[in-house]
Residue, then its C-alpha position, 0 to 999 in steps of 0.5 A: x468269590x468276587x461279586x460283580x455289580x451289574x453295570x448301570x445304564x448311562x443316564x441322560x445327564x451323562x451324555x457328552x453332547x449337550x441336547x439341542x436348544x429345542x430339546x433342552x427347552x422342552x425338558x425345562x418346561x416339564x420341570x414341574x414333572x421332575x419336581x413332582x417325581x422327586x416329591x413322590x419318591x420322598x413321600x413314598x420313601x423309595x430311597x429309604x427302602x432301597x439298600x446297597x443291593x440293586x433291586x427290582x421295581x417289583x421288590x421295591x413296590x412291595x416295600x413302599x406299597x405301590x404298583x410296580x409298573x408306575x413305580x418303574x416309570x417314576x424311577x426311570x424318569x428320576x434316573x434320567x436326572x441322576x437320581x437313582x440309576x437303572x442297571x442293564x439287568x433292569x434293577x435300580x441302584x442308588x446314586x449320590x443324589x438318591x442317597x440324599x433323599x434318605x432320611x438317615x443320610x447325614x447330608x439328607x435333603x429329604x425335607x428340603x425337597x418336600x418343602x420346595x414342593x409343598x402343595x401351596x407352591x403349586x398354587x403360587x408358581x403359576x402366579x409368578x408373572x403377577x408377582x413380577x408385575x407387582x413386586x409383591x407376594x401373591x399369598x394374600x390373593x391366594x389365601x386371604x392371609x400372609x404366608x406364615x399366618x397361613x402355615x400356622x392356621x391352615x397348613x400345619x403339616x406344611x409348617x412341620x415340613x418347613x421346620x424340619x427343612x430349616x433344621x436340616x439346613x441349619x445343622x448341615x451348615x452350622x459346623x461350616x460357620x463355626x469353622x469359619x468364624x474367628x472368635x479371638x477376643x470374643x467373650x459373648x456371642x448372639x445367634x439372632x433369628x437363630x432358630x433352634x440354635x444349631x450355629x450357636x451350639x457349634x460355636x460354643x462347643x468349639x470355644x469353651x470360654x464363650x457364652x451365648x444368647x439365642x434370640x428368636x420368636x417365642x414359638x421357635x426358641x421354645x424348641x431350642x436345641x437340647x444342648x442349649x436347654x435346661x439339662x443340656x451340656x451347654x445350658x450353663x453358658x446360654x441365655x435364651x431370649x424370645x423376641x422379634x429382631x424387626x421390632x427390638x434387640x434386647x441383646x448386648x454382646x461382642x459378636x452378633x451372627x445373623x444367618x439366613x433371615x434378612x430375606x424379607x421385604x426391604x423395610x423389615x431387613x433395614x429394621x432388623x439391622x438398624x435394631x442391632x446397630x442401636x443395641x450394640x456397643x461400639x466395636x461390636x462385630x456383626x456377621x451376616x451370613x446369606x445365600x447370594x444370587x450373583x457369581x456363586x456355585x449355587x446360582x440355579x438353586x439360589x435364584x429359584x429360591x429368590x423367586x419363591x421368596x418373591x411369591x410367598x413373602x415378597x422377599x428376596x435373596x441378595x447380591x453381594x452389593x445389595x447386602x453390603x448396601x443394606x448393612x452400610x445404610x444401617x450404620x455398619x462398617x462392612x469389611x471382608x466377604x468370605x464364602x462359608x461353603x458352596x451356598x453361603x457367604x459371610x459378611x464381616x462388619x463392625x459397629x462404629x465407635 
């Protein structure tokens, strides 16, 4: 017997005609409601509870321990944006976006969704005008301390979400980086500010004769990818070094990879690049990998992250020109700039002789 799936009700996002400006602006100013709805669904585990069979709000409510009517309202709101879909018989089904709220999805954005909607963000966003006026983070005024100090001291759960989000992002992009980079002639590579070392692990797995160094803060490298630690199958080819690239660079290799860390204030970015140039031998390659805020497919996401960086650490995402300028000012000779994926670009450079 052939089973016919219930036909979905078309969500608002599928309408052919664009909404008039007044309606679109009303939708935009309620953007916080959309963010809150995504966060609520992620925290409740709605996507994890929904399998491949369209399900009623009542049945889902039992699984996630909520009241059925408020849950239906939440799902209806999310369906307007293509996150879940309501079918003609009143059940709800998955969409490509709702599946990415599942923790077990290979492309999961669950922790990134939670990170971008953590409680501190709701305190910080209303002060964006203050940050725009001053060009500085609002965190000191809000909490009496810097952003990372606040996470460590006062928001351990948020720090955990941050770490999971960064791990998810790194794991998902690591193979793209490994596929892009040509390591011909490279014997040693360092992942600078490399977090748990997912990019380094992917590079070493693809290039079995290359040796690697993971360099990041002590508390970060202590939780390095198991493949790189004692007992891991790559451990014999890896050196793990703790430190802060803004203060020192005790690493001498053929290739330095610096991914998604040059987003601090300008002086910190300059210090990190300058330290690499001073430590590297002439002819060493330096590849900087960053999100850009000019002419990329991810402009809406990246420009929003740019504003969030202004709020929390006084940092910024880069344009291609600003990144090239920072690298050139540090003494690097910048070459080709290539897309890694829809979100990242790689800047090739060498240390001059």
